PDB file of N, CA, C and O in Angstrom:
ATOM      1  N   UNK A   1    -105.210 -54.815  62.664  1.00  0.00           N
ATOM      2  CA  UNK A   1    -104.837 -54.376  61.549  1.00  0.00           C
ATOM      3  C   UNK A   1    -105.133 -55.292  60.188  1.00  0.00           C
ATOM      4  O   UNK A   1    -104.669 -56.385  59.864  1.00  0.00           O
ATOM      5  N   UNK A   2    -105.910 -54.582  59.642  1.00  0.00           N
ATOM      6  CA  UNK A   2    -106.801 -54.538  58.098  1.00  0.00           C
ATOM      7  C   UNK A   2    -105.362 -55.740  57.124  1.00  0.00           C
ATOM      8  O   UNK A   2    -104.314 -56.381  57.202  1.00  0.00           O
ATOM      9  N   UNK A   3    -106.177 -55.398  56.533  1.00  0.00           N
ATOM     10  CA  UNK A   3    -105.492 -56.543  54.910  1.00  0.00           C
ATOM     11  C   UNK A   3    -105.053 -55.980  54.074  1.00  0.00           C
ATOM     12  O   UNK A   3    -104.608 -56.635  53.132  1.00  0.00           O
ATOM     13  N   UNK A   4    -104.965 -54.239  54.033  1.00  0.00           N
ATOM     14  CA  UNK A   4    -103.700 -53.548  53.625  1.00  0.00           C
ATOM     15  C   UNK A   4    -102.733 -53.716  54.056  1.00  0.00           C
ATOM     16  O   UNK A   4    -101.777 -54.345  53.603  1.00  0.00           O
ATOM     17  N   UNK A   5    -102.860 -53.131  55.062  1.00  0.00           N
ATOM     18  CA  UNK A   5    -101.939 -52.831  56.469  1.00  0.00           C
ATOM     19  C   UNK A   5    -100.365 -54.145  56.411  1.00  0.00           C
ATOM     20  O   UNK A   5     -99.138 -54.081  56.345  1.00  0.00           O
ATOM     21  N   UNK A   6    -101.501 -55.264  56.491  1.00  0.00           N
ATOM     22  CA  UNK A   6    -100.607 -56.532  56.489  1.00  0.00           C
ATOM     23  C   UNK A   6    -100.056 -56.988  54.775  1.00  0.00           C
ATOM     24  O   UNK A   6     -99.319 -57.970  54.691  1.00  0.00           O
ATOM     25  N   UNK A   7    -100.289 -56.542  54.005  1.00  0.00           N
ATOM     26  CA  UNK A   7     -99.599 -56.412  52.510  1.00  0.00           C
ATOM     27  C   UNK A   7     -98.883 -55.695  52.275  1.00  0.00           C
ATOM     28  O   UNK A   7     -97.790 -55.988  51.790  1.00  0.00           O
ATOM     29  N   UNK A   8     -99.330 -54.300  52.590  1.00  0.00           N
ATOM     30  CA  UNK A   8     -97.737 -53.524  52.625  1.00  0.00           C
ATOM     31  C   UNK A   8     -96.562 -53.379  53.814  1.00  0.00           C
ATOM     32  O   UNK A   8     -95.610 -52.630  54.034  1.00  0.00           O
ATOM     33  N   UNK A   9     -97.206 -54.566  54.467  1.00  0.00           N
ATOM     34  CA  UNK A   9     -95.801 -54.342  55.713  1.00  0.00           C
ATOM     35  C   UNK A   9     -95.230 -55.963  54.948  1.00  0.00           C
ATOM     36  O   UNK A   9     -94.025 -56.183  55.067  1.00  0.00           O
ATOM     37  N   UNK A  10     -96.077 -57.023  54.205  1.00  0.00           N
ATOM     38  CA  UNK A  10     -95.289 -58.362  53.298  1.00  0.00           C
ATOM     39  C   UNK A  10     -95.075 -57.575  52.351  1.00  0.00           C
ATOM     40  O   UNK A  10     -94.051 -58.147  51.976  1.00  0.00           O
ATOM     41  N   UNK A  11     -95.196 -56.597  51.523  1.00  0.00           N
ATOM     42  CA  UNK A  11     -94.200 -56.041  50.402  1.00  0.00           C
ATOM     43  C   UNK A  11     -93.058 -55.838  50.774  1.00  0.00           C
ATOM     44  O   UNK A  11     -91.974 -56.326  50.453  1.00  0.00           O
ATOM     45  N   UNK A  12     -93.619 -54.456  52.060  1.00  0.00           N
ATOM     46  CA  UNK A  12     -92.093 -53.880  52.474  1.00  0.00           C
ATOM     47  C   UNK A  12     -90.592 -55.122  52.998  1.00  0.00           C
ATOM     48  O   UNK A  12     -89.366 -55.140  52.891  1.00  0.00           O
ATOM     49  N   UNK A  13     -91.757 -56.056  53.612  1.00  0.00           N
ATOM     50  CA  UNK A  13     -90.784 -57.109  53.790  1.00  0.00           C
ATOM     51  C   UNK A  13     -89.618 -57.819  52.288  1.00  0.00           C
ATOM     52  O   UNK A  13     -88.436 -58.154  52.217  1.00  0.00           O
ATOM     53  N   UNK A  14     -90.787 -57.767  51.309  1.00  0.00           N
ATOM     54  CA  UNK A  14     -90.591 -59.117  50.096  1.00  0.00           C
ATOM     55  C   UNK A  14     -89.503 -57.653  49.654  1.00  0.00           C
ATOM     56  O   UNK A  14     -88.348 -57.877  49.294  1.00  0.00           O
ATOM     57  N   UNK A  15     -89.813 -56.810  49.702  1.00  0.00           N
ATOM     58  CA  UNK A  15     -88.812 -55.747  48.567  1.00  0.00           C
ATOM     59  C   UNK A  15     -87.466 -55.104  49.692  1.00  0.00           C
ATOM     60  O   UNK A  15     -86.645 -54.240  49.382  1.00  0.00           O
ATOM     61  N   UNK A  16     -87.544 -55.651  50.706  1.00  0.00           N
ATOM     62  CA  UNK A  16     -86.125 -55.538  51.000  1.00  0.00           C
ATOM     63  C   UNK A  16     -85.632 -56.295  50.655  1.00  0.00           C
ATOM     64  O   UNK A  16     -84.813 -56.101  49.756  1.00  0.00           O
ATOM     65  N   UNK A  17     -85.872 -57.727  51.228  1.00  0.00           N
ATOM     66  CA  UNK A  17     -85.030 -59.293  50.874  1.00  0.00           C
ATOM     67  C   UNK A  17     -85.075 -59.361  49.451  1.00  0.00           C
ATOM     68  O   UNK A  17     -84.475 -60.367  49.072  1.00  0.00           O
ATOM     69  N   UNK A  18     -85.546 -58.692  48.512  1.00  0.00           N
ATOM     70  CA  UNK A  18     -84.442 -58.564  47.012  1.00  0.00           C
ATOM     71  C   UNK A  18     -83.718 -57.404  46.933  1.00  0.00           C
ATOM     72  O   UNK A  18     -82.623 -57.379  46.372  1.00  0.00           O
ATOM     73  N   UNK A  19     -84.137 -56.595  47.357  1.00  0.00           N
ATOM     74  CA  UNK A  19     -83.056 -55.111  47.035  1.00  0.00           C
ATOM     75  C   UNK A  19     -81.248 -55.965  47.974  1.00  0.00           C
ATOM     76  O   UNK A  19     -80.079 -55.865  47.602  1.00  0.00           O
ATOM     77  N   UNK A  20     -81.720 -56.555  48.951  1.00  0.00           N
ATOM     78  CA  UNK A  20     -80.365 -57.299  48.749  1.00  0.00           C
ATOM     79  C   UNK A  20     -79.817 -58.012  48.986  1.00  0.00           C
ATOM     80  O   UNK A  20     -78.810 -58.022  49.693  1.00  0.00           O
ATOM     81  N   UNK A  21     -80.567 -59.185  48.214  1.00  0.00           N
ATOM     82  CA  UNK A  21     -80.100 -60.085  47.382  1.00  0.00           C
ATOM     83  C   UNK A  21     -79.592 -60.115  46.667  1.00  0.00           C
ATOM     84  O   UNK A  21     -78.632 -60.824  46.365  1.00  0.00           O
ATOM     85  N   UNK A  22     -80.636 -58.510  45.664  1.00  0.00           N
ATOM     86  CA  UNK A  22     -78.888 -57.977  44.173  1.00  0.00           C
ATOM     87  C   UNK A  22     -78.025 -57.235  44.583  1.00  0.00           C
ATOM     88  O   UNK A  22     -77.174 -56.614  43.946  1.00  0.00           O
ATOM     89  N   UNK A  23     -78.239 -57.283  45.782  1.00  0.00           N
ATOM     90  CA  UNK A  23     -76.448 -56.478  45.913  1.00  0.00           C
ATOM     91  C   UNK A  23     -76.000 -57.810  46.395  1.00  0.00           C
ATOM     92  O   UNK A  23     -75.486 -58.377  45.431  1.00  0.00           O
ATOM     93  N   UNK A  24     -75.983 -58.143  46.861  1.00  0.00           N
ATOM     94  CA  UNK A  24     -75.035 -60.035  47.364  1.00  0.00           C
ATOM     95  C   UNK A  24     -74.734 -60.462  46.067  1.00  0.00           C
ATOM     96  O   UNK A  24     -73.604 -60.883  45.822  1.00  0.00           O
ATOM     97  N   UNK A  25     -75.776 -60.397  45.024  1.00  0.00           N
ATOM     98  CA  UNK A  25     -75.154 -60.446  43.506  1.00  0.00           C
ATOM     99  C   UNK A  25     -74.150 -60.674  43.057  1.00  0.00           C
ATOM    100  O   UNK A  25     -73.461 -61.570  42.569  1.00  0.00           O
ATOM    101  N   UNK A  26     -74.194 -59.021  43.473  1.00  0.00           N
ATOM    102  CA  UNK A  26     -72.734 -57.926  42.975  1.00  0.00           C
ATOM    103  C   UNK A  26     -71.921 -57.832  43.997  1.00  0.00           C
ATOM    104  O   UNK A  26     -70.977 -57.167  43.568  1.00  0.00           O
ATOM    105  N   UNK A  27     -71.620 -58.231  45.639  1.00  0.00           N
ATOM    106  CA  UNK A  27     -71.028 -57.913  46.581  1.00  0.00           C
ATOM    107  C   UNK A  27     -71.421 -57.336  47.846  1.00  0.00           C
ATOM    108  O   UNK A  27     -71.807 -56.258  48.297  1.00  0.00           O
ATOM    109  N   UNK A  28     -71.129 -58.648  48.271  1.00  0.00           N
ATOM    110  CA  UNK A  28     -71.567 -59.507  49.888  1.00  0.00           C
ATOM    111  C   UNK A  28     -71.593 -58.295  50.742  1.00  0.00           C
ATOM    112  O   UNK A  28     -72.535 -57.719  51.287  1.00  0.00           O
ATOM    113  N   UNK A  29     -70.288 -58.049  50.719  1.00  0.00           N
ATOM    114  CA  UNK A  29     -70.476 -56.736  51.881  1.00  0.00           C
ATOM    115  C   UNK A  29     -70.919 -55.582  51.808  1.00  0.00           C
ATOM    116  O   UNK A  29     -71.225 -54.990  52.843  1.00  0.00           O
ATOM    117  N   UNK A  30     -71.020 -55.146  50.893  1.00  0.00           N
ATOM    118  CA  UNK A  30     -72.481 -54.290  50.691  1.00  0.00           C
ATOM    119  C   UNK A  30     -73.656 -54.442  51.131  1.00  0.00           C
ATOM    120  O   UNK A  30     -74.369 -53.647  51.743  1.00  0.00           O
ATOM    121  N   UNK A  31     -73.887 -55.743  50.723  1.00  0.00           N
ATOM    122  CA  UNK A  31     -75.650 -56.346  51.214  1.00  0.00           C
ATOM    123  C   UNK A  31     -75.035 -56.675  52.498  1.00  0.00           C
ATOM    124  O   UNK A  31     -76.007 -57.208  53.032  1.00  0.00           O
ATOM    125  N   UNK A  32     -74.300 -56.717  53.182  1.00  0.00           N
ATOM    126  CA  UNK A  32     -74.577 -56.707  54.518  1.00  0.00           C
ATOM    127  C   UNK A  32     -74.568 -55.090  55.396  1.00  0.00           C
ATOM    128  O   UNK A  32     -75.090 -54.611  56.403  1.00  0.00           O
ATOM    129  N   UNK A  33     -73.608 -54.641  54.278  1.00  0.00           N
ATOM    130  CA  UNK A  33     -74.042 -52.895  54.967  1.00  0.00           C
ATOM    131  C   UNK A  33     -75.186 -52.108  54.666  1.00  0.00           C
ATOM    132  O   UNK A  33     -75.610 -51.195  55.376  1.00  0.00           O
ATOM    133  N   UNK A  34     -75.788 -52.587  53.325  1.00  0.00           N
ATOM    134  CA  UNK A  34     -77.011 -51.761  53.076  1.00  0.00           C
ATOM    135  C   UNK A  34     -78.376 -52.904  54.005  1.00  0.00           C
ATOM    136  O   UNK A  34     -79.499 -52.499  54.306  1.00  0.00           O
ATOM    137  N   UNK A  35     -77.802 -54.415  54.300  1.00  0.00           N
ATOM    138  CA  UNK A  35     -79.258 -54.969  55.004  1.00  0.00           C
ATOM    139  C   UNK A  35     -78.637 -53.586  57.102  1.00  0.00           C
ATOM    140  O   UNK A  35     -79.628 -52.964  57.483  1.00  0.00           O
ATOM    141  N   UNK A  36     -78.188 -53.496  57.420  1.00  0.00           N
ATOM    142  CA  UNK A  36     -77.972 -52.939  58.287  1.00  0.00           C
ATOM    143  C   UNK A  36     -78.367 -52.016  58.314  1.00  0.00           C
ATOM    144  O   UNK A  36     -79.233 -51.875  59.178  1.00  0.00           O
ATOM    145  N   UNK A  37     -78.083 -50.915  57.537  1.00  0.00           N
ATOM    146  CA  UNK A  37     -78.672 -49.582  56.995  1.00  0.00           C
ATOM    147  C   UNK A  37     -80.294 -49.490  57.690  1.00  0.00           C
ATOM    148  O   UNK A  37     -80.739 -48.990  58.723  1.00  0.00           O
ATOM    149  N   UNK A  38     -81.078 -50.481  56.188  1.00  0.00           N
ATOM    150  CA  UNK A  38     -82.015 -50.966  56.335  1.00  0.00           C
ATOM    151  C   UNK A  38     -82.746 -51.227  57.489  1.00  0.00           C
ATOM    152  O   UNK A  38     -83.955 -51.048  57.343  1.00  0.00           O
ATOM    153  N   UNK A  39     -82.305 -51.677  58.840  1.00  0.00           N
ATOM    154  CA  UNK A  39     -82.704 -52.157  59.944  1.00  0.00           C
ATOM    155  C   UNK A  39     -82.467 -51.141  60.676  1.00  0.00           C
ATOM    156  O   UNK A  39     -83.048 -50.899  61.734  1.00  0.00           O
ATOM    157  N   UNK A  40     -81.303 -50.249  59.999  1.00  0.00           N
ATOM    158  CA  UNK A  40     -81.643 -48.866  61.377  1.00  0.00           C
ATOM    159  C   UNK A  40     -82.627 -48.623  61.629  1.00  0.00           C
ATOM    160  O   UNK A  40     -83.306 -48.749  62.647  1.00  0.00           O
ATOM    161  N   UNK A  41     -82.860 -48.047  60.195  1.00  0.00           N
ATOM    162  CA  UNK A  41     -84.073 -47.234  60.087  1.00  0.00           C
ATOM    163  C   UNK A  41     -85.162 -47.560  59.981  1.00  0.00           C
ATOM    164  O   UNK A  41     -85.951 -46.698  59.596  1.00  0.00           O
ATOM    165  N   UNK A  42     -85.706 -49.015  60.293  1.00  0.00           N
ATOM    166  CA  UNK A  42     -86.545 -49.242  60.132  1.00  0.00           C
ATOM    167  C   UNK A  42     -86.905 -49.570  61.913  1.00  0.00           C
ATOM    168  O   UNK A  42     -87.946 -50.021  62.391  1.00  0.00           O
ATOM    169  N   UNK A  43     -85.841 -49.225  62.504  1.00  0.00           N
ATOM    170  CA  UNK A  43     -86.423 -49.547  63.405  1.00  0.00           C
ATOM    171  C   UNK A  43     -86.001 -47.490  64.035  1.00  0.00           C
ATOM    172  O   UNK A  43     -86.596 -47.302  65.096  1.00  0.00           O
ATOM    173  N   UNK A  44     -85.522 -46.719  63.763  1.00  0.00           N
ATOM    174  CA  UNK A  44     -86.166 -45.690  63.710  1.00  0.00           C
ATOM    175  C   UNK A  44     -87.480 -45.127  63.610  1.00  0.00           C
ATOM    176  O   UNK A  44     -88.024 -44.192  64.197  1.00  0.00           O
ATOM    177  N   UNK A  45     -87.825 -45.859  62.797  1.00  0.00           N
ATOM    178  CA  UNK A  45     -89.027 -45.430  62.490  1.00  0.00           C
ATOM    179  C   UNK A  45     -90.187 -46.572  62.747  1.00  0.00           C
ATOM    180  O   UNK A  45     -91.371 -46.269  62.599  1.00  0.00           O
ATOM    181  N   UNK A  46     -89.962 -47.322  62.970  1.00  0.00           N
ATOM    182  CA  UNK A  46     -90.886 -48.641  64.759  1.00  0.00           C
ATOM    183  C   UNK A  46     -91.053 -47.525  65.916  1.00  0.00           C
ATOM    184  O   UNK A  46     -92.044 -47.234  66.586  1.00  0.00           O
ATOM    185  N   UNK A  47     -89.410 -46.870  65.920  1.00  0.00           N
ATOM    186  CA  UNK A  47     -89.282 -45.441  67.675  1.00  0.00           C
ATOM    187  C   UNK A  47     -90.110 -45.016  67.508  1.00  0.00           C
ATOM    188  O   UNK A  47     -90.956 -44.837  68.384  1.00  0.00           O
ATOM    189  N   UNK A  48     -90.229 -44.677  66.348  1.00  0.00           N
ATOM    190  CA  UNK A  48     -90.913 -43.183  65.859  1.00  0.00           C
ATOM    191  C   UNK A  48     -92.573 -42.769  66.074  1.00  0.00           C
ATOM    192  O   UNK A  48     -93.254 -41.760  66.260  1.00  0.00           O
ATOM    193  N   UNK A  49     -92.763 -44.418  65.902  1.00  0.00           N
ATOM    194  CA  UNK A  49     -94.460 -44.331  65.706  1.00  0.00           C
ATOM    195  C   UNK A  49     -94.963 -45.239  67.262  1.00  0.00           C
ATOM    196  O   UNK A  49     -96.097 -45.108  67.722  1.00  0.00           O
ATOM    197  N   UNK A  50     -93.993 -46.058  67.858  1.00  0.00           N
ATOM    198  CA  UNK A  50     -94.318 -46.084  68.962  1.00  0.00           C
ATOM    199  C   UNK A  50     -94.073 -45.423  70.372  1.00  0.00           C
ATOM    200  O   UNK A  50     -93.952 -45.846  71.522  1.00  0.00           O
ATOM    201  N   UNK A  51     -94.048 -43.607  69.463  1.00  0.00           N
ATOM    202  CA  UNK A  51     -93.694 -42.559  70.228  1.00  0.00           C
ATOM    203  C   UNK A  51     -95.217 -42.158  70.523  1.00  0.00           C
ATOM    204  O   UNK A  51     -95.839 -41.843  71.538  1.00  0.00           O
ATOM    205  N   UNK A  52     -95.601 -42.350  68.861  1.00  0.00           N
ATOM    206  CA  UNK A  52     -96.816 -41.656  68.700  1.00  0.00           C
ATOM    207  C   UNK A  52     -98.205 -42.048  69.114  1.00  0.00           C
ATOM    208  O   UNK A  52     -99.195 -41.380  68.817  1.00  0.00           O
ATOM    209  N   UNK A  53     -98.240 -43.303  69.902  1.00  0.00           N
ATOM    210  CA  UNK A  53     -99.107 -44.172  70.440  1.00  0.00           C
ATOM    211  C   UNK A  53     -99.218 -43.485  71.932  1.00  0.00           C
ATOM    212  O   UNK A  53     -98.210 -43.288  72.611  1.00  0.00           O
ATOM    213  N   UNK A  54    -100.386 -43.181  72.323  1.00  0.00           N
ATOM    214  CA  UNK A  54    -101.217 -42.694  72.707  1.00  0.00           C
ATOM    215  C   UNK A  54    -101.270 -43.941  74.163  1.00  0.00           C
ATOM    216  O   UNK A  54    -102.066 -44.862  73.981  1.00  0.00           O
ATOM    217  N   UNK A  55    -100.639 -43.961  75.236  1.00  0.00           N
ATOM    218  CA  UNK A  55    -100.658 -44.736  76.643  1.00  0.00           C
ATOM    219  C   UNK A  55    -102.415 -44.757  77.422  1.00  0.00           C
ATOM    220  O   UNK A  55    -103.001 -43.765  77.857  1.00  0.00           O
ATOM    221  N   UNK A  56    -102.794 -45.797  77.409  1.00  0.00           N
ATOM    222  CA  UNK A  56    -104.424 -46.106  77.638  1.00  0.00           C
ATOM    223  C   UNK A  56    -104.278 -45.373  79.744  1.00  0.00           C
ATOM    224  O   UNK A  56    -103.168 -45.110  80.207  1.00  0.00           O
ATOM    225  N   UNK A  57    -104.883 -45.294  80.140  1.00  0.00           N
ATOM    226  CA  UNK A  57    -104.667 -44.581  81.186  1.00  0.00           C
ATOM    227  C   UNK A  57    -104.995 -45.562  81.890  1.00  0.00           C
ATOM    228  O   UNK A  57    -105.823 -46.368  81.466  1.00  0.00           O
ATOM    229  N   UNK A  58    -104.204 -45.749  83.554  1.00  0.00           N
ATOM    230  CA  UNK A  58    -104.873 -47.004  84.383  1.00  0.00           C
ATOM    231  C   UNK A  58    -105.860 -46.662  85.162  1.00  0.00           C
ATOM    232  O   UNK A  58    -105.807 -45.655  85.867  1.00  0.00           O
ATOM    233  N   UNK A  59    -107.413 -47.888  85.104  1.00  0.00           N
ATOM    234  CA  UNK A  59    -107.773 -47.029  85.885  1.00  0.00           C
ATOM    235  C   UNK A  59    -107.823 -47.061  87.364  1.00  0.00           C
ATOM    236  O   UNK A  59    -108.651 -46.461  88.050  1.00  0.00           O
ATOM    237  N   UNK A  60    -106.736 -47.914  87.851  1.00  0.00           N
ATOM    238  CA  UNK A  60    -106.848 -47.766  89.136  1.00  0.00           C
ATOM    239  C   UNK A  60    -105.596 -46.402  89.765  1.00  0.00           C
ATOM    240  O   UNK A  60    -104.960 -46.422  90.819  1.00  0.00           O
ATOM    241  N   UNK A  61    -105.587 -45.143  88.480  1.00  0.00           N
ATOM    242  CA  UNK A  61    -104.633 -44.463  88.925  1.00  0.00           C
ATOM    243  C   UNK A  61    -102.920 -44.557  89.026  1.00  0.00           C
ATOM    244  O   UNK A  61    -102.056 -43.818  89.499  1.00  0.00           O
ATOM    245  N   UNK A  62    -102.917 -45.969  88.270  1.00  0.00           N
ATOM    246  CA  UNK A  62    -100.991 -45.886  89.117  1.00  0.00           C
ATOM    247  C   UNK A  62    -100.511 -46.696  88.595  1.00  0.00           C
ATOM    248  O   UNK A  62     -99.334 -46.969  88.827  1.00  0.00           O
TER     249      UNK A  62
END
């Protein structure tokens, strides 16, 4: 993983945290709902990315 990818991941994590914290200042249940939706979206994106990674064939054949 290169530096740009790590920086983008950290920026996304900090941005998500700040978004949830800002919503929590207004209404805590809404912050929990938005955090849950964000985590569901993140899991969906991670699942799609994992499905695109080609599997390496085993040298033993199975």
